[in-house]
C-alpha positions, 0 to 999 in steps of 0.5 A, a space after each residue: 456514368 449510368 446513374 443507380 435506380 432506386 430499388 422497390 424498398 426505397 421507392 415504396 418509402 418514399 411513395 408512403 412518406 409522400 402520402 403521409 405528407 398530404 394532410 389529415 385526410 391521407 392520415 385518416 385514410 391510412 389509419 382506416 386501411 391499416 385498421 381494416 387490415 388487421 381487424 378483418 382478418 382477425 375477426 374471420 379467423 375468429 369466427 371460422 375457428 369458433 366451435 359454435 360458428 354459423 353454418 352458412 357463408 352468409 352467417 359467418 360474414 355476418 358475424 365477422 362484420 359484428 366483430 369488426 363493427 364492435 372492434 372499431 365501434 362501428 355499431 356492427 348492426 346487420 340487415 338492410 344496406 340503409 340500417 347498416 349505413 345509419 349504424 355506421 353514422 351513428 357510430 361515427 358521431 359518437 366517435 367524433 364526439 368522444 374524441 373531441 371531448 377527450 381532446 379538449 380535456 386533454 388540451 386543457 389538462 395540458 395547458 393548466 399543468 404548463 401554467 402551474 409549471 410556469 408559476 402563473 397561478 395567483 398565490 392565496 396566502 396571507 402573512 406571508 413574505 414576497 420576495 421580488 427579483 433574482 440575484 446571488 442574495 436571493 439565496 441568503 434571504 430565503 435561507 434566513 426567512 426559512 430559519 426565522 420560520 423555523 418556529 412558526 407554523 404555516 409560513 410561506 415564502 414567496 419568490 417572484 422573478 423573470 425566470 423559468 419556475 422549475 429552474 428557480 425551484 431547483 437552484 433555491 432547494 439545492 442552495 437553501 436545502 430543507 425548508 422545514 415548516 416553510 413553504 417555498 412557492 415560486 411564480 415567474 414573470 417580470 415583477 415590474 408588471 403589476 398584474 404578474 406582481 399580483 400573482 404573489 397577493 403582496 397586499 396580504 403579506 407580512 412583508 415584501 423584499 425587492 432585491 437589487 439585480 446584479 446588473 449595475 442597471 438594475 437600481 431603475 429596476 427596483 424603482 419600477 418594481 416599487 412602483 408596481 407594489 403601489 399599482 397593485 394596492 387599492 390604497 396606501 393602508 393596503 401596501 405591505 411593509 416593503 424593504 428595497 435595496 439599491 446600490 447608487 445614491 443617485 436612486 436612494 430618494 426615488 426608491 424612497 418616494 416609490 416606497 412610500 411611508 411603509 418602505 425602507 431603502 437600504 444603500 447597499 454600497 454604503 452599507 458595505 463600505 461602512 463595514 469593511 472600513 470599521 473591520 479595517 480599524 477593528 479586527 474581528 469585527 465582521 464575525 460580530 455583525 455576521 452573528 447579529 445579522 444571522 437568524 441561526 444565532 442571536 439577534 436584536 429582538 424587542 421584549 416587555 417585562 412590566 416588573 422592570 418599569 421604574 427602574 434604571 437601565 443600568 440595573 436592567 443590564 444585569 436583570 438578564 440571565 440569558 439576554 443581553 440589554 442593549 437599548 430601549 424602544 421609545 415612542 417607536 424609535 429605537 435608542 441604543 446604549 441610553 444612559 445607565 440612569 435612564 428610568 424605564 417607563 411603562 410605554 418603553 420596550 427593552 431591545 435585547 439580543 437574544 436566541 429568540 424573541 420568547 427565550 429573554 428571561 428575568 434573573 438577578 445577576 447582580 450576585 455574580 459581580 465581583 467588583 474587586 476584579 473590575 479593571 480601572 479605566 486605561 487611556 485609548 490609544 490615539 496614534 495615527 494609523 497606516 491603512 494600505 488599500 489594495 485595488 479600487 472599485 466603486 465603493 473605495 471612495 466611500 470606503 476611505 471616507 468612512 474610515 478616515 471619519 473615525 481615523 486619529 489625526 495624522 493617520 494615512 491611507 495607502 492606495 495601490 491599484 491601476 486606477 488613474 491618480 487623479 481619480 483616486 485623489 479626487 474621490 479621497 479629497 473629503 476636505 478633512 485635514 486629519 488624514 491623507 491619501 497616498 496613491 501608488 500605480 500598480 497591479 496588485 496581482 503581481 508580486 513586484 507591486 507588493 515587494 516595493 511596499 513595507 508591508 510591515 508597517 501598516 495596521 491593516 490592509 484591505 483588499 478589494 476586487 475591481 468592478 467588472 469590466 465589459 467582456 470579463 466574467 463575473 468571476 474575475 474581480 474574485 479571481 484577482 483578489 484571491 491571487 493578490 491574497 496568495 501574494 499577501 500572504 507569503 509577504 506575511 510569511 517573509 516578515 513573520 507577521 500575521 496582518 489584519 486583512 479585510 477582504 471583499 468578495 462577491 461569491 461566498 463560494 470563494 470564501 473557503 479558497 481564500 488564503 487567509 487566516 482563521 477568523 479573518 474579516 471577509 466581507 461578502 457584499 451581497 450576503 450581508 445586504 441580504 442578511 440585513 434585509 431579512 432581519 429588516 423585514 422581520 422587525 421594522 424597528 431594526 432598520 434605525 438599530 443597524 443604521 445607528 450601529 453601522 453609521 460613522 459617529 453613531 453608536 458602533 460595535 467594538 472589540 476592545 481588550 478585555 484587559 480594559 474591563 477585568 484583571 488579566 490572569 483572573 477568573 470571573 463571570 461575564 456578569 463582572 464585564 457587564 458591570 465594568 462595562 456598564 461603568 464606562 457607559 457601555 453595553 457588553 454583548 460578549 467576547 472573543 477568546 484568544 485561545 480559540 480564535 483559530 477554531 471554526 465556526 465561531 473563531 473564539 467569538 461569543 455573543 450573549 454568553 450567559 451572565 453566570 459563565 465564568 472563565 479565566 481571562 487573558 491579555 489576548 481577550 477581547 470584549 464585544 461592547 455597544 458604544 459611542 456618543 453616548 459613552 461620553 457622559 462619564 463622570 471623571 472616575 469612569 463611572 455613569 452617574 445613576 440618578 434619576 435626573 439623567 432621564 432628561 438628558 437622556 430623552 433630550 440626546 435621544 430626541 437629538 440624535 434620532 430626530 427624522 429617524 424612521 425616515 425610510 432609509 438605511 446606509 445613507 450619508 445622512 450623519 456625515 459632517 454632523 459634528 459628533 464626536 467620533 468614537 475612540 477605539 
């Protein structure tokens, strides 16, 4: 078959494309031809149609040349050929010079803009907060730092991660929202590189936060980043205070050594396990922890009031109208819930729960106390407990051990998971005969697995998402947890009883999807650890405070029946509750109303209510108290001795309990097996 020959148009286009492909010289040649083809005819038309055009042909051609030269910046000089050539040469030199200069300026500006967009310029700030790394916790940490700096002019947060600067800014602004007075600056690059790390000026920062990556192998990266921080400083004195987090306890010592004297390392898995275990024994406790860790509510602050020097700590409890005193900071060491007879010394700072560090106001609240409405102490319930654990992950052994340390003797933990039984039994074998662990293999997402259980016999249920497996999406653990919760909710409706359920989720966005009752305990491990790191970065004393609150054998937060403190059905002030808790060696910091337990956002929880606030206390109401090992010094009548002789006794107790405090760790296992009597509740 005869092949058809291309037409003139396609062949012309092909020839033109081939000519352009020869390089720069061909492009310049075509540019000259096109320009002359347009400029010369247009100039001739202007000359021939001008009212005062030259009469002769030579004059008109000279005028055409002048217009062409002016248009193309070729000088346009007329005269002898040599004169014209020199004019054109000078014009070409000027054209090349100007074009080169413009090109250099344009290239420099473009490179500078690209560098700025990549986040590779050095930050010139002082007193800012540096956040290193990128994970789901970054949104929580940055959001809390923005809330903390809402009343501070000129505060700044610098985020350094190995991501695109523009992408980081868009993600942060979309999830954090308006930053108010706080300036948010992003820099791009690996945080383990000292040269890149110097872009954030960590030496001049108030604090540095090192986030644990989502990857299970990220603890090694945290240690490398801490070493890079040391490399950027000229000496230990120039290193900004560091708050870091690791997941695996095997990296804890290395991280502490790399962080140095100014560093605090949070063991995130242990902290999460402790919070889950405490919430399993005291439903609703996660709401209190979230309130104390969130800058949007009331937090811990150290304050100084010289007028309180020489008074007993028990008197100080009723000396704040809009704040709750919970301890002292003596010799730089926090001391939670000291004996009521402890005398305030000149160098002491009082640890309070307040809306802000400058809002705690002195007021005589003793006049609001109605002793006739204070209830007598009731014996604690020490019956054995039963907890059901649905699912298994790397934190499950820590959760069970923390739960077992405070569980009454004879308590049982039933574990239903598709994990091997030997693995579960080995993980639960702590040598403690006070409680036992029973394993049953099964898939918790299958209804028949849960139907065979006596759900009504359990005091609480813990639902855990399994660790992501190779090839699985990071969302799979939460998806399985939501399915388990649906089945569990169906069983609750069948038995007509709502069980206290503690759920562990990885994504805070799945919290509204969870089929749980209002105010249920949901532990978002990454979010809680992020809140904790943000709090410590603003006040280093809080590391020891939260370490004590989250430990198994120390002073803890408790939710106890209001009937233990005031008579049910009676109306009285919160100051009366504070006085009743003081007489039991405890610090009352709030309450949870039964009637409002189903209402968002607080679900009945009030932390740091005014002492003068009056309400009618019902049987279902609960009081939030801070109590622990120091609460066991009450006399037989239930009242703490308030003599000044308690000062030396209290100091000895503080020195013994806080020996080695401030070692730069939070969430470690230092108090395991210390022989301390576990708090009841």
